[in-house]
C-alpha positions as CSV (number, residue, x, y, z in Angstrom):
1,N,12.9,75.1,36.7
2,Q,12.8,71.4,35.6
3,T,15.9,69.4,35.1
4,A,15.9,67.3,32.0
5,I,16.9,63.6,32.5
6,T,19.6,62.1,30.2
7,E,18.9,58.4,30.5
8,F,16.1,55.9,31.0
9,L,15.9,52.6,33.0
10,L,14.5,49.8,30.9
11,L,13.2,47.6,33.6
12,G,12.5,44.7,31.2
13,F,12.3,41.4,33.2
14,G,13.9,42.8,36.3
15,D,11.0,41.6,38.5
16,L,12.4,38.0,37.9
17,P,15.9,38.3,39.4
18,D,16.4,34.6,39.8
19,L,15.7,33.9,36.1
20,Q,18.1,36.5,34.6
21,I,20.7,33.9,33.4
22,L,18.1,31.5,32.2
23,L,16.3,34.3,30.2
24,F,19.7,35.4,28.8
25,L,20.4,31.8,27.6
26,I,16.9,31.4,26.1
27,F,17.0,34.8,24.3
28,L,20.6,34.2,23.1
29,V,19.6,30.9,21.5
30,I,16.5,32.5,19.9
31,Y,18.6,35.4,18.6
32,M,21.3,33.1,17.1
33,A,18.7,30.8,15.5
34,T,16.9,33.9,14.1
35,V,20.1,35.3,12.5
36,V,21.2,32.0,11.1
37,G,17.8,31.1,9.8
38,N,17.0,34.4,8.1
39,T,20.6,34.8,6.8
40,L,20.4,31.3,5.3
41,I,17.2,32.2,3.4
42,V,18.8,35.4,2.0
43,V,21.8,33.4,0.9
44,L,19.7,30.7,-0.8
45,V,17.6,33.4,-2.6
46,V,20.7,35.0,-3.9
47,A,22.6,31.9,-4.8
48,D,20.0,29.5,-6.2
49,Q,18.8,30.3,-9.8
50,H,15.5,28.5,-9.2
51,L,14.6,31.1,-6.5
52,H,15.2,34.1,-8.7
53,S,11.6,35.1,-8.9
54,P,9.6,38.0,-7.4
55,M,8.1,35.8,-4.6
56,Y,11.5,34.7,-3.3
57,F,13.0,38.2,-3.9
58,F,10.4,39.6,-1.5
59,L,11.0,36.7,0.9
60,G,14.7,37.6,0.9
61,N,13.8,41.2,1.7
62,L,11.5,40.0,4.5
63,S,14.3,37.9,6.1
64,C,16.6,40.9,5.9
65,V,14.1,43.1,7.7
66,E,13.5,40.6,10.4
67,T,17.2,40.1,11.0
68,C,17.7,43.8,11.3
69,Y,14.8,44.6,13.6
70,T,15.7,41.7,15.9
71,A,19.2,43.2,16.1
72,A,17.7,46.5,17.1
73,I,16.2,45.0,20.3
74,V,17.7,41.7,21.4
75,P,21.4,42.5,21.8
76,R,20.5,45.4,24.1
77,M,18.2,43.1,26.1
78,L,20.9,40.4,26.3
79,T,23.4,42.9,27.7
80,S,20.9,44.0,30.3
81,L,20.1,40.5,31.4
82,L,23.8,39.5,31.6
83,T,25.3,42.7,33.2
84,G,22.3,44.1,35.0
85,D,22.9,47.5,33.4
86,K,19.4,48.7,32.5
87,T,20.3,52.3,31.5
88,I,19.9,53.7,28.0
89,S,20.4,57.3,27.0
90,V,17.4,59.4,25.8
91,S,19.0,59.7,22.4
92,G,19.8,56.0,22.3
93,C,16.2,55.2,23.3
94,I,14.8,57.3,20.5
95,L,17.3,55.9,18.0
96,Q,16.2,52.3,19.0
97,L,12.6,53.3,18.5
98,Y,13.4,54.8,15.1
99,F,15.1,51.8,13.7
100,F,12.8,49.2,15.2
101,G,9.6,51.1,14.2
102,S,11.0,51.7,10.7
103,L,11.7,48.1,10.2
104,V,8.3,47.0,11.5
105,A,6.6,49.5,9.2
106,T,8.7,48.1,6.3
107,E,7.6,44.6,7.2
108,C,3.9,45.7,7.0
109,Y,4.6,47.0,3.4
110,L,6.5,43.9,2.4
111,L,3.8,41.6,3.7
112,A,1.3,43.6,1.6
113,V,3.5,43.4,-1.4
114,M,3.9,39.6,-1.0
115,S,0.1,39.2,-0.7
116,Y,-0.4,41.3,-3.9
117,D,2.2,39.0,-5.6
118,R,0.2,35.9,-4.5
119,Y,-3.0,37.6,-5.6
120,L,-1.6,38.1,-9.1
121,A,-0.2,34.6,-9.3
122,I,-3.5,32.9,-8.2
123,C,-6.2,35.3,-9.5
124,K,-4.5,36.4,-12.7
125,P,-2.0,33.6,-13.6
126,L,-2.0,34.3,-17.3
127,H,-1.0,38.0,-16.7
128,Y,1.4,37.3,-13.8
129,S,4.7,37.4,-15.8
130,T,3.5,40.6,-17.6
131,L,2.4,42.4,-14.4
132,M,5.0,41.3,-12.0
133,K,8.2,42.0,-13.8
134,I,11.6,42.1,-12.1
135,R,11.9,45.9,-12.4
136,F,8.5,46.3,-10.9
137,S,9.3,44.0,-8.0
138,F,12.4,46.0,-7.3
139,K,10.3,49.2,-7.1
140,L,7.8,47.6,-4.8
141,A,10.6,46.4,-2.4
142,A,12.4,49.8,-2.5
143,G,9.1,51.6,-1.9
144,S,8.4,49.4,1.2
145,W,11.8,50.3,2.7
146,L,11.4,54.0,1.9
147,N,7.8,54.3,3.3
148,G,8.8,52.4,6.5
149,F,11.7,54.8,7.3
150,L,9.8,57.9,6.1
151,A,6.9,57.2,8.6
152,L,9.2,56.9,11.6
153,T,11.3,59.9,10.5
154,I,8.2,62.0,10.8
155,L,7.3,60.4,14.2
156,V,10.8,60.9,15.6
157,L,10.7,64.6,14.7
158,F,7.6,64.9,16.9
159,L,9.2,62.9,19.7
160,S,12.4,64.9,19.7
161,Q,10.4,67.9,20.8
162,L,9.4,66.2,24.1
163,I,11.0,67.1,27.4
164,F,11.7,64.4,30.0
165,C,12.2,65.6,33.5
166,G,10.3,63.3,35.8
167,P,10.5,59.5,36.4
168,N,12.8,57.7,34.1
169,E,11.8,54.1,34.6
170,M,10.2,52.4,31.6
171,D,8.5,49.1,32.4
172,H,9.4,47.5,29.1
173,F,12.4,45.6,27.5
174,Y,12.8,48.1,24.6
175,C,11.9,51.7,23.8
176,D,8.3,51.9,22.5
177,V,6.2,54.9,21.6
178,I,3.5,54.7,24.4
179,P,5.9,54.1,27.3
180,L,8.2,56.8,26.1
181,M,5.3,59.4,25.9
182,E,4.1,58.4,29.4
183,L,7.5,59.6,30.8
184,S,7.4,63.0,29.1
185,C,6.7,66.2,31.0
186,S,5.5,67.9,27.8
187,D,2.0,68.1,26.4
188,T,1.8,64.9,24.3
189,H,-1.5,65.6,22.6
190,Q,0.1,66.7,19.4
191,V,2.5,63.7,19.4
192,I,-0.4,61.3,20.1
193,M,-2.4,62.8,17.2
194,G,0.6,62.7,14.9
195,D,1.2,59.0,15.8
196,F,-2.5,58.2,15.1
197,I,-2.4,60.0,11.7
198,L,0.9,58.3,10.7
199,S,-0.5,54.9,11.7
200,C,-3.6,55.5,9.5
201,V,-1.6,56.9,6.6
202,F,1.4,54.5,6.6
203,T,0.2,51.2,8.2
204,L,-3.5,51.0,7.6
205,P,-3.2,50.9,3.7
206,P,-0.8,47.9,3.6
207,F,-3.0,46.0,6.1
208,L,-6.1,46.7,4.0
209,L,-4.3,45.7,0.8
210,T,-3.2,42.4,2.5
211,L,-6.7,41.7,3.7
212,T,-8.3,42.5,0.3
213,S,-5.7,40.3,-1.5
214,Y,-6.5,37.3,0.7
215,V,-10.3,37.8,0.3
216,C,-9.8,37.7,-3.5
217,I,-7.4,34.7,-3.2
218,I,-9.8,32.7,-1.0
219,A,-12.7,33.5,-3.2
220,T,-10.8,32.3,-6.3
221,I,-9.6,29.1,-4.5
222,L,-13.2,28.2,-3.5
223,R,-14.3,28.4,-7.1
224,I,-11.8,25.7,-8.1
225,P,-13.9,22.6,-8.7
226,S,-11.5,19.8,-7.6
227,T,-10.3,19.4,-4.0
228,T,-6.8,18.6,-5.2
229,G,-6.7,21.8,-7.2
230,R,-7.8,23.8,-4.2
231,Q,-5.2,22.3,-1.9
232,K,-2.4,22.8,-4.5
233,T,-3.3,26.4,-5.1
234,F,-3.8,27.2,-1.4
235,S,-0.3,25.6,-0.6
236,T,1.3,28.4,-2.7
237,C,0.2,31.1,-0.3
238,S,-0.4,29.2,3.0
239,S,3.1,30.0,4.4
240,H,2.6,33.7,3.8
241,L,-0.9,33.6,5.3
242,I,0.4,32.0,8.5
243,V,3.2,34.7,8.8
244,V,0.7,37.5,8.2
245,T,-1.7,36.1,10.8
246,I,1.1,35.8,13.5
247,F,2.5,39.3,12.8
248,Y,-0.8,41.3,12.6
249,G,-2.5,39.2,15.3
250,S,0.2,39.8,17.9
251,L,0.6,43.5,16.8
252,M,-3.1,44.3,17.2
253,I,-3.3,42.5,20.6
254,V,-0.3,44.5,22.0
255,Y,-1.5,47.9,20.8
256,M,-5.2,47.4,21.4
257,L,-4.9,45.9,24.9
258,P,-6.0,48.3,27.7
259,K,-2.9,50.0,29.2
260,R,-3.6,48.9,32.9
261,D,-1.0,48.1,35.5
262,T,-2.4,44.6,35.9
263,L,-1.8,43.9,32.2
264,R,1.7,45.3,31.9
265,D,3.4,41.9,32.3
266,L,1.0,40.4,29.8
267,N,1.8,43.3,27.4
268,K,5.5,42.5,27.7
269,V,4.9,38.8,27.0
270,L,2.7,39.7,24.0
271,S,5.3,42.2,22.7
272,L,7.7,39.2,22.5
273,C,5.2,37.6,20.1
274,Y,5.8,40.2,17.4
275,T,9.3,41.3,18.2
276,V,11.2,38.1,18.9
277,L,9.2,35.1,17.9
278,P,8.1,35.9,14.3
279,P,11.7,36.4,13.0
280,L,12.5,33.0,14.5
281,V,9.5,31.0,13.2
282,N,9.2,32.6,9.8
283,P,12.3,30.9,8.3
284,L,10.9,27.6,9.7
285,I,7.5,28.2,8.2
286,Y,8.9,29.0,4.7
287,S,11.5,26.3,4.7
288,L,9.2,23.5,6.0
289,R,6.2,24.4,3.9
290,N,7.9,25.3,0.7
291,R,9.2,22.6,-1.7
292,E,11.5,24.9,-3.7
293,V,13.2,26.3,-0.6
294,K,13.7,22.8,0.8
295,E,15.2,21.7,-2.5
296,A,17.5,24.7,-2.6
297,L,18.6,24.0,1.0
298,R,19.2,20.3,0.2
299,K,21.4,21.2,-2.8
300,A,23.3,23.8,-0.7
301,V,24.0,21.2,2.0
């Protein structure tokens, strides 16, 4: 005797009615800068012969992922801020969750692959060209994309079994797993368990691989006798380490923060720290801290 609802209301930043236009302009500028910055890196990696190496191939893939997952969230948010239309269909909500989640999982794998690449370059420099061949780097990148989308395909199959018949207001600016399950009338224990297992199977291994790689890298750098040598070696992976820290740091804070009403606004702000800001700052980090990227950009200009 329950009527299934067909759409949700993404409340977003609706509690700030006087700031809607200002927020629209801020997020529009951020979105345009993100697309331009990441597209520029992809173009440079493809066009410049000096950037045809595994490290920059992975960087191009990372920029592509970040452009796509920003596009999965920000345009819908901009439309809501400009028009005031906060509705999204149930199927559209799950579709947004699928693409955004798949791309975030893909980024986890790509960051792990990039850390492994830096591990080989710093800890096994004499074997690097033998171990990290172009064919192998293609397989690693393809595996990252495949695993990311496979993980969310399984999760969405669980979510598609849920029934929504009660309140339809989601206090968020995009469709996320936890707010979506909170609105369901169904028993969500199996979905929660499935989500936990998928997180352990698909996202924990790349995180541990990234962590292990940097433990080995830092140990190797500390064994270098000269200060200049240590600084030069560390500079080859410092940009990636900053990106990893921002991404995983904000991700962990968002999903480990207690889900209390008093912290919901803080949760939304922190969600921006891993959905909107990293794709914006990553091109800046890699271009400003990387001599080869700056040189390729100079030649292009």
